[in-house]
N, C-alpha and C positions, 0 to 999 in steps of 0.2 A: 501494503499504499505506499503510495506516493503520501513525503513527509508532507499537510500541512502549513502553512504561506500566508501570517499576514503583516498585515501591512497596518503603521502605528503614525496616523497624518497630526502633527497636533501645533500651537500656534499661541506663546507664548511668552509676555511681556517682565515679567521680573526669574523665569527657573522653576515654577511651585506646578507647574500642567511641562516640564520636560522634566520635571524628577517621576511625575505624576506615568507619564509614556515610558522615563525605562526601567518605570516599574511593573511597570502591568508591562513591557518584552522580557522581563525576567522569570513574570508569574507564568509566563503563557510553554517561553522556551523548557522551565522548572517541569509540564505537562507532554513537551512534546512537538511540540510547535513554533515555526522556526521567525517568530519574531523581523521585523526590521522598523526600527523608527529613522521620522524625517523632518524634523523641523522644517516647515514648511512655512515658519521665515528671511530665513537663514535662506537655504533651499529652491530656488522653481521651478531647475525641472522636475514636472515631478515624473513618475515611471508608471508605464499602462496599466492597469487594475487587471491583466489580462491572469502575472503569474501570478497575483494572491485571490485564497478560497475565501479572506478576507479582512473588514480593512474596519481601523477605530479612526475616526474622527474626536482630536479634542483643541479644548478651549479655555485660554485665562476666561475671563473676564471683569472688570473695570469700570465701575460707578454705570454697572447694569448692559454696558456691553459687552461683545461676545468679539473677540483676534476676526482684522477680514480678512488673515487669511485662510480661517479655516474655513470661512462658510463663502469666501470661493471657492476652495479646492472645494468645494462639496456639491453647489454650482456646473463649476467644469466639469465634477467629473461625475455627473446625476451620470446621466446616460452606462456608463462604465460598471459604474456600480450595482445597477439594479442588474441580482437575480444572485447576487454575492450577502452576502452577512457582510450585516453595518451593523457598525453600533458608539454614538454617540457621545462626547457628557464633555462637563466643562469643572471649571474649578471655581469654586464662592461663597460666598459667603452667602449669599441669600441658601443654601442648601442645608443648611446652620437656623435660619430663621424670617424665610419664605418659602417650605422648597414647592409648593405650588406654585412662586411665578418664578422657581426654577425651572420646574416642569414643563411648564409647559408656555412659560415668554421667552426662556433661553433653550432654548430641547425644540419642542413642537412647531417654533414661527418659526425655527431658522429653516430646521426644517421642511415645515411644508414651501419655505419658497424659493427654495436651492430646487425641495422636487425631488425631492427622497424619505423616504422611508425606511428608518434604523431598527432593527429588532431585535433592540436592548440600547435602551439612551437615560441616565442621571448622570444629579450629581456628587461631585465629590467637598470636604469641605475646603475652605480658605486654606496656604499656608501668608501668614500676615509675617510679615516684621518690621517695627519698628527701629531694631538697633540701630546707632552709629553706624554700626553696615555693610548695613541692607542697600542692594541696589533702587530702592526707591528715591528721588528727592529728594531732597531736603523741604518743601513744597509742599510738592509730595506727601511726603510720610506727616506734614502737622494735621492737613488736610484730611485722611483716612484716621487717626487718631482723635479726632474733635468729631468721626463721624461714627465708629469704629468704640469707645468712648460711649454714645449715646447709646445702642444696639446691645456691650455689655451690660447696661447699666434695665435694660428696657427687657433681651432678655433672660436675664442670668447669667451667661457666658463670661466667665474671667478672663482677662485677658493682660498682660504679659504689656504695657503701655511704653516699657522701652526695648523689650526685649523681642524675644522670638516667636511665635506664637503661630505652632501644625497642628489644624482643628485641617485637614483635612483624612478618609477616613480609608 
């Protein structure tokens, strides 16, 4: 029986979705599936889908917006994705505080707009880095701290406002 091949294509702003994609690839490899990871932001020469049995497409979310690259990939590869197993995922705080919104607006709506139907789709929690070594710029970090502080109070989710918060599940 030939080895199953899966492409994991992702768009990531600060690296969290890249880490999720890499972990998914490791898990698939442990299960005997050959997994290739494709950074949609860095690599614009996307392979044909004919060599893959399944495709996973992930995106980071910032202020309710997915990465353009992941939406573009779904639109441009729509016909090639038809008939293949497809999974779509996002990494966002909404997975924790508004899972229905994450499911409908960040996943289902984007799939409808792209004209694709996924066999599986879900939202992972975020990785939020408020540390001084964060790849997030100073202004973005301060805005995020303000917003996340309010969300923390509202939801009861504890956050280290000066450190790293890994809320991915």
